[in-house]
N, C-alpha and C positions, 0 to 999 in steps of 0.2 A: 188699335190704329185704324184710321178710316181708309179702307181699301179703295174706295171710290176716289178719294183724294190722291192716293198714290199711283193709280193706274190711268186716270183720265187726262186727256188733253183739254185745255181751255183755249179756244181759238177766237180771236177777235176778227169780225168781218165788218169792214167799213166801206162805204161808198159816199159819193156826193149827193145822190138823188135816190128816192125810193125805188124808181124803176130799175136802178142798177143792183139793188138788193133783191128785187124781184120777189119770188115766193119763199125766200129763205125762212122768214119767221113762221110762215104757215107750216113748214116742215119740221119745226121744233116742238118738243113736248115740254110740259111743265114750265111754260114761259112766265117770267116775271118781268116787271117793267120798272125802270128808274127814270125819274125826271130831273133834269138839270136846266132850269130856265126853259128855253124852247127846244132843248135837245132831249130826245127820248132814246133810251138805251134798253134793248131787249136782251134777256139772257134765257137760255133754255138748253134742252138736251137733244142731240141728234144721235139716233141709233143706226149703226151701220153693221151689216152682216160681216164686214171685214174685221170687226173688233169683238166678236163673240158676245154680242149684245151688251157690251159695256158702253155706256153713253159717252159721247164727246160733248163737252160743254162748249156752247157757242154763245158769244155776245155780239150783237148786231146793232148797227146804227147807220143813219145817213146824216151827213154833216151839213149839207148845203155847199154851195160853190165857193171856191177860193182857198187860198193858203191858210188864212187865219181860221176860218171855220173848220177846215179839215184838221188843222193842228190841235185845235181845242177838242174836237171829237176824239181824235187819236189819243190824246192825253187822258180823257175821261175813260175810254175803253181800256187802256192799259192799266188804269187804276181799279178796274172792276174786279171784284172777287165774287165768284159764284160757286156755291157748294164748297166753300173753303178753299177754292183753287184760284190762284192768280193766273193771269194771261200768260200763255207760253209763246204765242205766235200771233202776229197780226197780218191780215191780208187786206189790201186795199184794191178794190176792183171797180171797173166801170168803163166808160167809153172815152175815146180820144179822137182827135183829128189827125189824119194821116198826112205826113210831110214827104216821106221817102217815096220816090217814084215806084209805081207798080203796087203800092199798098191798096187794098180794096176793102170795101165794107165787109165786116165779119172776119177779117183777119185778126189774129191775136198777137199782141206785142207784149212780151215779158221783158222788161228792160234789164240789161246787164248793168246799166248805170243811169242815174237821173241827174239833171241839172236844173237849177232855178234860173232860167234865162233872163229874167228881169232883175236879178240881183246885181247891183252895181254900187260898190262902196269906194270907187276910185276917188281920190288918189291914194287913200290909206291902204286899200287892198286892191289887188288886180280884179278886173271884171269877172263876175260870176262867183268869186270866192265867198263862201259863207263864213263870216268872221268867227262865229262860235266854234266852227270846226276847222278853220283854216284850210279848207279844201273846196274845190268847185263842183266836184261830182261825188255822188254817193253811190257806191257800187253794191249790187246785190251779191250777197254771200254766194260763192260758187256752188256750194253744196245744195243750197236752197234752189238756185237757178237750175242746176242739173236735174234735181228731183222734179221741179215744176215742168220742165221741158219733157221729161220722160213720161209723166202721167198724162199730160195733155196730148202728146204725140200718139200715145197708145190709143186714146179715144178717137183722135182724128183718123188714124190709120184704119180703125175698125168701123169708121163711119157712124160712130155713136154720139156725135155732137152735131145735131141738125143745125143747118145754117152756117156754122162756123167753118172757116176755110183754112188758111195757112197760119203757121206759127213762126214768129220772128223774135229774135233778140236784138236789141240795139239801144241807142240813146233816146230817152224820152225827156222832153223839156216841159217844165212846169212854170206857169206864169199867171198872174192875175189879169188875164184878158182872154176873151173868147176870140180865137183867131179865125177870122172869116173874110179876109181880103188877100188877094194874090200878092199884093205889095208886102204884106206882113210875112207871108211865106217866103218870098224872095229875100227879104231881109234876114230871116232866120237861117236860110240856107247859106247866106253869105258869111254869117258869123259862126254858124255851127253846121258845116256841110254834112256832117255825119248823122244829123238828127233824124229820127224815124217818125216821131209823132209828138203832138203837143196836147196838154191838158192843164188843169188848174189846181191839182191837189197832190199828186203822187210824190213830188219831190219834197213837199213839206211834211207829209206823213213819214216818208223815209228818214228825214232829218230827226223828227221826234223819236222814232223807233231807234235810230242810231244813238241818240243822246241818252235814251232810257235803257239802252242795251237789251232791246227786245227784238228777236228775229222778225224779219219783215219781208213780205213779198208784194210787189205791185203788179197787177195784171190789167192790161187795157185791151179793149176791143175797138177796132176802127169803125167809127160811125159815119165819117164823112172825110173829105179831102181838105178840110180847113181853108176852102177857097170861097169865092163870092157866092156860092150856092150852099155853103155850110149850114146856115141857119135852117133852111128848108129841109135839107137832107137829115140834119140832126133830129129835128122834131118828128119826122116820119119814122126814122130808124128807132127812136127811143120807144115808141109805142110797141113795136115788135120785139125789141130787145128785152122789155120787161117780162115777156113770156119765157124767155130762154136764158136769162142771166143765172138763174139757179142751177141750170145744167152744168155750167162752168164751175160755179162755187162748189157744188157737190163733189166734183172730181177730187178737189184738194182735201175735203173733209173725209172722203172715203179712202184716201191713200196717204195718210200722215205717216211719217217715219220718225221715230224717236232719235235716230242717230244724228240728224242735223238740228233737232231741237235741244239736244244735249240733256235729255231727260233720263 
């Protein structure tokens, strides 16, 4: 029996942009590459001292912006087999625009639920309902959410995450638009007063993972306040974030727990 197959995790890491993946690929060993049209998927091994030098298999890609591109990439990653091991868990990470009052750049939002706020199939379905699921919100598994909160808070409390600030849980909205106007924010607050942040991929990836029955975690870092200065702030932030995005990803790879992955 292949002991490597029996004991190793295979984790999918997906972002919209290469800056959000950061230095992840550079930290993997024995990397191989697969090409699907214009989508490149990298698979390799991460060695952590927490796992007695047994590698964690990691598959990484960036999808491009938007729900269609991220759904396509998520499906490809979930279908990836590396060293005879299927994907156990997918993490989508990257930046988002803050909506909730007092959210600042470098705050981390791990959503307890996600909504596709531009989904509207009325009058056949109520607004926001995803017809394939007959639900409007996709909830993060509580065990995964508690685990993610725990490992991130430990690092924040120890001041081991440079630049990163506070950790929040809340509703994240996904839509195929870059929110950069105060009027758009005001509209979102009216229809979804509890919304924390907006982005363009997380809700779609969560839907794919839900339908494929793959455990999933969405992690967002606030890059701007989704207002009239969002475009400028976003571009400036992204250059710096590229240097530190791996620090956040590494936390999850170093602290995997089989109990919530059901392995």
